[in-house]
C-alpha positions as CSV (number, residue, x, y, z in Angstrom):
1,K,-0.2,0.0,-0.1
2,F,1.2,4.1,-0.4
3,I,-0.1,7.2,1.3
4,M,0.6,10.3,0.0
5,Y,1.3,13.8,1.5
6,E,1.7,16.9,-0.2
7,N,2.4,20.7,0.8
8,C,2.7,23.4,-1.9
9,L,6.2,21.9,-3.4
10,R,6.5,18.1,-3.5
11,F,4.1,14.5,-3.0
12,F,6.0,12.6,0.1
13,I,4.3,9.0,-0.7
14,I,5.1,6.8,1.8
15,A,5.5,2.2,0.4
16,S,5.0,0.4,2.6
17,N,5.0,-3.6,3.0
18,T,2.2,-5.9,4.1
19,T,2.8,-5.4,7.8
20,D,3.5,-2.5,7.6
21,S,6.6,-2.9,9.0
22,R,9.0,-1.4,6.7
23,H,8.6,1.6,4.8
24,R,10.1,3.6,1.8
25,T,10.1,7.5,0.7
26,I,9.3,8.7,-2.6
27,K,9.3,12.8,-3.2
28,V,8.1,14.0,-6.3
29,D,8.9,17.8,-7.1
30,R,5.8,19.6,-7.6
31,T,7.5,22.9,-9.0
32,S,10.1,20.9,-12.1
33,Q,7.6,18.3,-12.3
34,E,11.2,16.8,-13.8
35,E,12.0,14.9,-10.4
36,V,11.2,11.9,-8.4
37,V,13.8,10.9,-6.0
38,E,13.4,7.5,-4.3
39,D,14.9,7.8,-0.9
40,D,17.5,4.7,-0.1
41,P,17.2,3.8,3.5
42,E,14.2,1.5,4.7
43,Y,12.3,3.0,7.7
44,S,10.8,0.9,10.8
45,G,7.4,2.6,12.2
46,K,8.6,4.9,14.4
47,Q,11.2,6.0,12.5
48,M,8.6,7.1,9.5
49,S,5.9,8.8,12.2
50,A,9.2,10.7,13.5
51,M,10.1,11.6,9.4
52,L,6.5,12.2,8.8
53,K,6.0,14.4,12.1
54,M,9.1,16.7,11.1
55,L,8.3,16.9,7.3
56,D,5.2,18.0,8.8
57,D,6.3,20.7,11.5
58,R,8.6,21.5,8.4
59,N,5.6,21.9,6.7
60,E,3.5,24.0,9.2
61,S,3.8,27.6,7.7
62,S,2.1,26.2,4.6
63,G,-0.8,23.9,6.3
64,G,1.5,20.9,7.2
65,L,1.4,17.9,5.1
66,G,-2.6,18.0,4.8
67,K,-4.4,14.7,4.4
68,A,-2.9,11.4,3.8
69,R,-4.4,9.6,0.5
70,V,-4.3,5.9,0.7
71,F,-3.7,4.2,-2.9
72,F,-2.6,1.0,-3.7
73,G,0.1,1.3,-6.2
74,I,1.4,4.3,-9.9
75,A,0.5,3.3,-13.1
76,G,2.6,5.7,-14.4
77,F,2.8,9.3,-15.4
78,I,1.6,11.0,-18.3
79,R,1.4,14.5,-20.2
80,F,-0.8,16.6,-21.6
81,T,-0.1,20.5,-22.5
82,A,0.8,22.1,-19.9
83,G,1.4,19.4,-17.4
84,C,2.1,16.5,-15.6
85,Y,-0.4,13.6,-13.7
86,M,0.3,10.8,-11.9
87,I,-2.1,7.6,-12.5
88,Q,-2.3,5.7,-8.8
89,R,-4.6,2.2,-8.5
90,M,-6.8,3.7,-6.2
91,F,-8.8,-0.1,-4.8
92,C,-7.8,-3.6,-6.2
93,S,-8.8,-7.1,-5.7
94,Y,-6.5,-10.5,-5.2
95,V,-8.0,-12.4,-8.5
96,A,-5.7,-15.9,-8.6
97,L,-1.9,-16.9,-7.6
98,L,0.6,-18.0,-10.4
99,G,3.3,-19.8,-9.7
100,G,3.5,-18.2,-6.0
101,H,2.7,-14.9,-7.1
102,Y,-0.6,-13.0,-6.4
103,L,-2.7,-11.9,-9.2
104,Y,-4.4,-8.5,-8.9
105,H,-7.6,-6.9,-10.4
106,C,-8.0,-3.1,-11.1
107,E,-10.7,-1.8,-9.6
108,N,-10.8,1.8,-9.6
109,T,-8.5,4.3,-10.9
110,D,-7.9,8.4,-10.2
111,I,-5.8,10.2,-12.2
112,V,-3.4,13.4,-9.8
113,P,-1.8,16.5,-10.8
114,V,1.5,17.0,-10.4
115,Y,1.4,20.3,-10.7
116,S,0.9,22.7,-8.2
117,T,-0.8,25.3,-9.7
118,K,-4.1,25.3,-12.3
119,L,-2.3,25.1,-15.8
120,A,-6.2,24.0,-17.0
121,S,-6.9,25.5,-20.9
122,S,-9.5,23.7,-22.9
123,E,-6.4,21.8,-25.3
124,E,-5.5,19.8,-21.4
125,Q,-9.6,19.5,-21.1
126,R,-10.2,17.9,-24.3
127,L,-6.4,15.4,-24.1
128,M,-7.7,14.4,-20.3
129,N,-11.5,13.8,-21.5
130,I,-10.0,11.7,-24.4
131,F,-7.8,9.8,-21.9
132,K,-9.9,9.1,-19.4
133,Q,-12.2,7.1,-21.8
134,V,-9.3,4.4,-21.7
135,D,-11.2,2.4,-18.7
136,M,-7.9,0.9,-16.7
137,S,-10.6,-0.4,-14.9
138,K,-12.1,-3.3,-16.5
139,N,-9.9,-6.3,-18.1
140,F,-7.5,-3.9,-16.2
141,Y,-4.8,-7.5,-14.0
142,F,-1.9,-7.5,-12.9
143,R,1.0,-9.0,-10.9
144,F,4.5,-7.2,-10.1
145,D,6.7,-6.8,-12.2
146,I,4.1,-6.8,-15.6
147,T,6.5,-6.0,-17.7
148,S,8.4,-9.5,-17.6
149,T,7.6,-13.0,-18.1
150,L,7.0,-15.5,-14.9
151,Q,9.7,-17.4,-16.1
152,H,12.1,-14.3,-16.0
153,N,10.5,-13.0,-12.4
154,L,11.0,-16.7,-10.8
155,T,14.6,-17.1,-12.0
156,R,15.6,-13.3,-11.9
157,S,19.0,-12.1,-9.8
158,S,19.9,-9.3,-8.6
159,P,19.8,-6.1,-11.5
160,V,22.9,-5.0,-13.0
161,E,24.1,-2.0,-12.1
162,G,22.9,0.9,-14.8
163,D,20.0,-1.5,-15.6
164,W,16.1,-1.0,-15.2
165,P,14.2,-3.8,-12.4
166,F,12.0,-4.2,-15.0
167,N,11.8,-4.7,-19.3
168,D,11.0,-0.8,-20.8
169,K,9.5,-2.6,-23.9
170,F,6.6,-3.1,-22.4
171,A,6.3,0.1,-20.4
172,W,4.2,2.4,-22.2
173,N,5.6,5.6,-20.7
174,F,9.0,4.5,-19.6
175,N,10.1,7.3,-21.6
176,M,9.0,10.0,-19.8
177,M,10.3,8.4,-16.7
178,T,13.5,8.4,-17.9
179,A,13.9,11.7,-17.0
180,P,13.1,11.9,-13.4
181,F,14.4,8.4,-12.1
182,R,18.1,9.8,-13.8
183,N,18.3,12.9,-11.4
184,E,18.5,10.9,-8.3
185,E,21.6,9.4,-9.8
């Protein structure tokens, strides 16, 4: 599960394991929309609570971190004419077990604007309406990593330094992800 907090400058996304005992963070810059940073350390529950309190205190002058938003995955990022959007999987349900991996069905998605200012133009709205016609809740099944074969996932060794941990041939927005994730190096 993921929990997203936001302020006017950044999204803070907390990724947790199923027992909520280990957590990692991702920061998405809302001003440049070109920077996504994943923190390397893994945090315990107490450490994550302390970090969130510190972030909330630092952002108190601008209203704090805002209300937590729970979701179950990031389907990707998309950019039209004005700004970038994050596509989040809001609800998913378990449908099968395949080779030791759970297979899920996406029940609902949401499109969250990454930019912090209102940039809606008529062209932006037209493109958004076209994109919303793609129903990612029906006939959309996934397991983690959906870009590689089951055989590859079951026999995969540690990724080689500099390689992506997925098959970029099947990541529909790979070119849009490349620049933000390369900035963290």
